[in-house]
Steps between C-alpha positions, in 0.01 A plus 500: 500500500781701660393764737694830514612625833676829581656716774190499722439124479540314826655162548156340583357658175773349294445161651114521481358165393832318509541183689851445614453186702784263440742789413803553712658846501812618683514864621788683665407776743157355572440643845444872417403745233452386140635150581237450770219622274628289214503190718149575647355549154651177368387281787156665475478324164619175626872510447751335728750779583843449653603827642864588584535739796792634704349436841278194534362607837386839392374370178262248659291779636547740206366240259191409692279681237656272236428183702140621559457549122656159433251328736212655318612413146684169547839657446796475738802688633832355611786714622871458449779711654709705269729790542606619152788691643672181625626236257495258794132563543447471125669161490300373805173614343589338163597174661168484686306560179710248305463242766125537488526457124153623398503718187375860476269615216621856562756685701459868593819670618328770685718589802733800505643809676500852384740799519672366813790677669835365388575158632621161404345154532665238717668378168632851429260606229345854483166443675257582228689323218565209743143467623286596195709327237778270625284336768228420249753396242678253737167357618347446153825372356482220760135412477443569128411135435207534741336737256283266304518474119257757364533705824554873551750720680388850602768737631400831651692784362407870527459825312817585687687291247491817291738671751810282409621207301698225677870553556674180438848648579409620844165348604573533874604874508859418593651768278230776484291713741178328609166635397198312645270574196768410247568174689125426507468584127787273412348215706172540325658499158686182607149346589386567143820368341480186712160426365615559145785246531298244705238510228760437230646205693170331583262575221593167324309325765207735486601716796464863451630791714395866527573793728227715650463862604225465755419873539560745791316408816531576870660181629783478755759488211593868544556448869833684493327817406352760744147618417653831374745318273228278373283802429792663328551195284145493381521877424818447292337221306188715436700808390716286264202335340316831465805665334501219248127543425415172680198441728554467870630152596266458785505246773362151471321315770703188601233290338559677179883487533482115528290469182778491249685238694203255501408591136857405387505189719183334400286710249702657224605314188834390616658505147400876470653604826810277501817712513300815538447772764144541610307787657120547562421151382656550157832478322668833547623694203869574465552862595849648506410851580734634773221575749547235776132526600353435163321181422631213298830312515844614411649294226805419713273313738418258225843472329567135433876524502512706820267238654755228406779701647311564823426128532870418466598768747236379748628143473852629571382707803282230676719211396315171567272701735 
């Protein structure tokens, strides 16, 4: 019997009664926020988690709660260094994983940055597009054969995809004024489109991919905001939803924000979620109303032809990575 979960479900509730011993799951951004809770919940149910982190020394102490949970449940945590804003780091991480050779039952592309000041990665990409999309694209392009037949890819997108479609002509803001929210929205649309095309390319071997809106929660993701700016953002979202007759969005606990990721990775019917955008442990409806703070997914974030074009553009940008 399939249990129904929702916006208030926690990751542990989603995994209740599930034994993940023998399952290997790779998570980027595993040392803080939603990624940390995702890793903790998975190892608490016996999974072997390989967590990618930017700073191994800092992550050792930051992930102690995950190790403690693993010791109690028979799971395990290994860490690997990864800076998604550096193709050199992406290559090194990929080569380490490929040399190890053990397959993954699921990959959760969780790491990301949000609404950063304008900047470029060491490879010259706009920081948010380069980190949130191109870094993951380059990594997964190299290690895709490590995702086992029948496995799953979960890519964290965001409600912010509703702010902007991808710009394939000027993805790095070389010919237009930079807006941090537009850049973030484009990167999150790219995350969704990446899942769409990855799903198309790999479903013939039973692999399915989906994107996830985890829900708004107080992690360190909006670290570029002051408290006043963050308060103003929440007020803007609330006012926009109220004006559209929508209920308040509300904040999720981090344990609730991690729920859709683990649901998609190990619980949901993979053939029902493949190629889809998920929120609140369900397939989100397509909703093209102009309100950027409404629920649901914009149709452009699931556009199969745009997904193919983005894939080709990404290959051209990262080269052989």
